[in-house]
C-alpha positions in Angstrom: -5.0 -17.6 27.8 -4.1 -14.4 26.8 -0.8 -12.9 28.3 -0.9 -9.4 29.5 2.4 -7.5 28.6 4.2 -5.6 31.2 5.8 -2.8 29.3 8.0 -0.4 31.4 7.8 3.3 30.9 11.4 3.3 29.2 10.7 0.5 27.3 10.2 1.9 23.9 10.9 -0.8 21.6 8.2 -2.3 19.2 8.4 -5.9 18.7 6.7 -6.4 15.4 5.6 -9.6 13.7 5.1 -9.2 9.9 2.8 -11.9 8.6 3.9 -12.8 4.9 7.5 -13.4 4.4 7.8 -12.5 0.8 5.6 -9.4 0.9 6.9 -6.4 -1.1 5.6 -3.8 1.7 6.6 -6.1 4.5 10.1 -6.5 3.4 10.6 -3.0 2.5 9.5 -1.9 6.2 11.8 -4.6 7.6 14.8 -3.3 5.9 13.8 0.3 6.7 13.9 -0.3 10.5 16.6 -2.9 10.5 19.3 -0.6 12.2 16.8 1.0 14.5 17.2 -0.1 18.0 13.5 0.5 18.8 12.1 -2.0 16.5 12.6 -5.9 16.4 11.1 -7.3 13.5 10.2 -11.1 12.9 8.5 -12.4 9.7 6.5 -15.6 9.4 5.4 -17.4 6.0 1.5 -18.0 5.9 1.9 -20.3 2.9 1.6 -23.5 5.2 -0.4 -24.0 8.4 2.6 -23.8 10.5 2.1 -20.1 11.3 -1.0 -21.4 13.6 1.8 -22.8 16.0 3.8 -19.4 16.1 3.4 -17.5 19.5 2.1 -14.0 19.0 2.0 -13.1 22.6 5.5 -11.7 22.6 4.8 -9.0 20.0 3.2 -5.5 20.4 2.5 -5.2 16.8 1.2 -7.6 14.0 1.9 -5.9 10.5 -0.5 -8.0 8.4 0.7 -7.5 4.6 0.2 -11.2 3.2 -2.5 -11.2 0.4 -3.1 -11.8 -3.3 -2.9 -9.0 -5.9 -1.5 -8.1 -9.4 -3.0 -11.1 -10.9 -5.7 -11.2 -13.8 -9.0 -12.1 -12.1 -10.7 -15.2 -13.6 -13.5 -17.2 -12.6 -10.9 -19.9 -11.6 -8.7 -17.9 -9.2 -11.8 -15.9 -7.6 -11.8 -18.1 -4.5 -8.2 -17.7 -3.7 -9.0 -13.9 -3.3 -11.3 -14.3 -0.6 -9.6 -17.5 0.9 -6.1 -15.2 1.4 -7.2 -11.8 1.7 -10.3 -12.0 3.9 -10.3 -15.3 5.5 -6.6 -15.7 6.3 -6.9 -11.8 7.7 -9.6 -13.0 10.0 -7.6 -16.0 11.1 -4.5 -13.7 11.9 -6.6 -11.0 13.6 -8.4 -13.5 15.9 -5.2 -15.1 16.8 -3.3 -11.9 17.5 -6.2 -10.6 19.9 -6.5 -13.8 21.7 -2.8 -13.9 22.4 -2.6 -10.2 23.8 -1.1 -8.3 20.7 -2.0 -4.6 21.4 -2.0 -3.2 17.8 -3.0 -5.0 14.6 -2.0 -3.2 11.3 -3.8 -4.1 8.1 -2.6 -3.2 4.6 -5.8 -2.8 2.5 -6.1 -1.0 -0.8 -7.7 2.1 -2.4 -9.5 -0.5 -4.3 -12.1 -0.9 -1.9 -13.6 2.4 -3.3 -14.1 0.6 -6.6 -13.6 3.8 -8.9 -11.2 4.1 -11.6 -11.3 7.9 -11.4 -12.5 10.8 -9.1 -11.4 12.3 -5.7 -11.8 10.3 -2.6 -12.7 11.8 0.7 -14.3 10.6 3.9 -17.8 10.5 2.4 -16.8 8.4 -0.9 -18.8 5.3 -1.0 -17.4 1.8 -0.4 -18.3 0.1 -3.5 -15.5 -2.3 -4.9 -15.9 -4.0 -8.2 -13.0 -6.4 -8.1 -12.5 -9.7 -6.2 -9.5 -8.1 -4.7 -11.3 -5.0 -3.5 -14.2 -6.9 -2.4 -12.1 -9.4 -0.2 -9.9 -6.6 1.2 -13.1 -4.6 2.1 -14.8 -7.5 3.8 -11.5 -8.2 5.8 -11.5 -4.8 7.0 -15.4 -5.1 8.0 -14.6 -8.1 10.3 -11.4 -6.7 12.0 -13.2 -3.4 12.8 -15.7 -5.4 14.8 -13.2 -6.9 17.1 -11.0 -3.7 18.0 -10.6 -2.3 21.0 -8.9 0.9 21.5 -7.3 -0.3 24.8 -6.5 -3.8 24.4 -6.6 -4.3 20.5 -6.1 -1.4 18.4 -6.8 -1.6 14.7 -5.1 0.5 11.8 -6.2 0.0 8.1 -4.1 1.6 5.6 -5.6 2.1 2.1 -2.4 3.0 0.0 -2.6 4.0 -3.5 -0.2 2.6 -6.1 2.9 1.6 -4.7 6.3 2.2 -6.3 9.8 1.5 -5.9 12.8 -1.0 -6.3 11.4 -4.2 -7.7 7.8 -3.0 -7.5 5.0 -4.9 -9.2 2.0 -3.4 -11.0 1.3 -0.6 -12.9 4.5 1.4 -12.5 6.2 -1.3 -14.1 4.1 -1.2 -17.0 4.7 2.6 -17.5 8.4 2.2 -16.7 8.6 -0.3 -19.9 6.8 2.2 -22.1 9.0 5.3 -21.0 12.1 3.0 -22.0 10.8 1.9 -25.4 8.3 4.5 -26.7 9.8 7.7 -28.6 6.4 9.8 -28.1 4.1 10.2 -25.4 0.9 12.5 -25.1 1.1 15.4 -22.9 -2.0 15.3 -20.7 -3.1 17.0 -17.4 -3.9 14.4 -14.7 -3.4 13.9 -11.1 -3.1 10.5 -9.4 -2.3 9.7 -5.8 0.9 7.2 -5.5 3.2 6.5 -2.8 6.9 5.8 -2.7 7.6 2.5 -1.0 10.1 4.1 1.6 7.7 7.0 2.4 5.1 4.1 3.2 7.7 2.3 5.2 8.2 5.7 7.4 4.5 6.1 7.6 3.9 2.5 9.1 6.7 3.2 11.7 4.8 6.6 12.7 1.6 4.6 12.9 3.3 2.0 15.2 5.1 4.5 17.3 1.9 6.6 17.8 -0.3 3.5 18.0 -2.2 5.5 15.5 -6.0 3.7 14.8 -8.6 4.0 12.2 -8.7 4.0 8.6 -5.5 5.8 7.1 -4.7 7.1 3.8 -0.9 7.4 3.0 0.3 9.3 -0.2 3.0 11.1 -1.8 2.9 14.8 -0.8 2.4 15.9 -4.4 -0.2 14.1 -6.9 1.5 12.3 -10.0 0.8 13.6 -13.4 1.3 10.6 -15.9 3.2 12.3 -18.6 5.7 13.7 -16.1 6.1 10.3 -14.6 7.0 8.8 -17.9 9.2 11.8 -18.9 10.9 11.5 -15.4 12.0 7.6 -16.2 12.9 8.3 -19.7 15.2 11.0 -18.4 16.9 8.6 -15.8 17.3 6.0 -18.4 18.8 8.5 -20.8 16.0 7.8 -23.5 15.0 10.5 -25.8 11.1 11.0 -25.4 9.1 13.6 -27.6 6.0 15.0 -25.6 3.2 15.6 -28.1 0.3 17.9 -27.5 -3.1 18.4 -29.3 -4.5 14.6 -28.0 -6.2 15.8 -25.0 -9.7 15.3 -26.6 -8.7 12.0 -28.0 -7.6 10.8 -24.6 -10.5 12.3 -22.4 -12.8 10.5 -24.9 -11.0 7.1 -24.5 -10.5 7.3 -20.9 -14.5 7.7 -20.4 -14.9 4.6 -22.3 -11.9 2.3 -22.1 -10.5 1.0 -18.7 -6.7 1.1 -19.6 -6.8 4.6 -20.8 -8.8 5.6 -17.5 -6.1 3.8 -15.3 -3.3 5.7 -17.2 -4.6 9.1 -17.8 -7.6 9.5 -15.3 -7.5 11.6 -12.2 -7.9 9.2 -9.1 -6.7 10.8 -6.0 -7.3 11.2 -2.2 -8.2 14.5 -0.7 -4.9 15.7 0.9 -7.0 16.7 4.2 -8.2 13.4 4.9 -5.3 11.9 6.9 -3.9 14.0 9.9 -0.5 12.5 9.7 1.2 15.4 8.1 2.9 14.2 4.9 6.2 16.2 5.7 6.9 13.7 8.3 7.0 10.6 5.9 7.8 12.2 2.4 11.6 12.8 2.7 12.2 12.6 -1.3 10.7 14.8 -4.0 9.1 13.0 -6.8 11.8 13.1 -9.0 14.3 11.9 -6.5 11.9 8.8 -6.0 11.8 8.0 -9.7 15.6 8.5 -9.9 16.1 6.1 -7.0 13.5 3.6 -8.2 15.0 3.3 -11.9 18.7 3.5 -11.0 18.0 0.6 -8.7 16.3 -1.5 -11.3 19.0 -0.9 -13.9 21.4 -2.8 -11.7 
């Protein structure tokens, strides 16, 4: 039976359950608020079915971060994307609602749009091309059907590429390139990215305000790939020569080869699509985020 929470006017503490004990985003958020008296955070693993016996009724917020990502998709692993990213999300959301959790936050992905280059705004189509993107979107579609703006508020976050200490994915690939290559092409592009601490602050704001709907957090400034590689090289004290006159070739290749599109193409959110002011959660400038990330990774 669903329990009603009796929360006093002066009781501002958020009791948060993170579903996904080894999640990069979840662990980063837990670390960010660990000394904040207004947050009490627990984490549970979803690798076994023991989570089904865990009582959700004492929590104000479920932050669902567990998922499958950063794996090469094959026919053999197709099923696991839907089992984890979609079906498990549905089970967690149903349990959270039935046990009286007031706020459900789902970490989705920019991949639900299914594009590798372009500008995304509120009119952009949702047309994922990968099993990762499709499974995330199907999970989104379900939790939207059970939301209730009084008793079960739902927030769906679609972050772009996340980077920071011990991050996975494309940032690490660019970091390796920056540390070993003596040359890199000069090219003008803009990509949405978000530093992991900025995302943690953003999630904190969403919890405090009980902000609902689809949300698009990102760094205040778009990232230029050449300047990113240059910044990484500088922090690691590596000489890097930026060479011009290759724009025509890069443009040609990025229209035809996926890896060039991912590195050099424009892929960004419209800055006006999210009404949480970027000044509230962007506490570092871009170069500072790279410096922090790289210096920590070098330890």
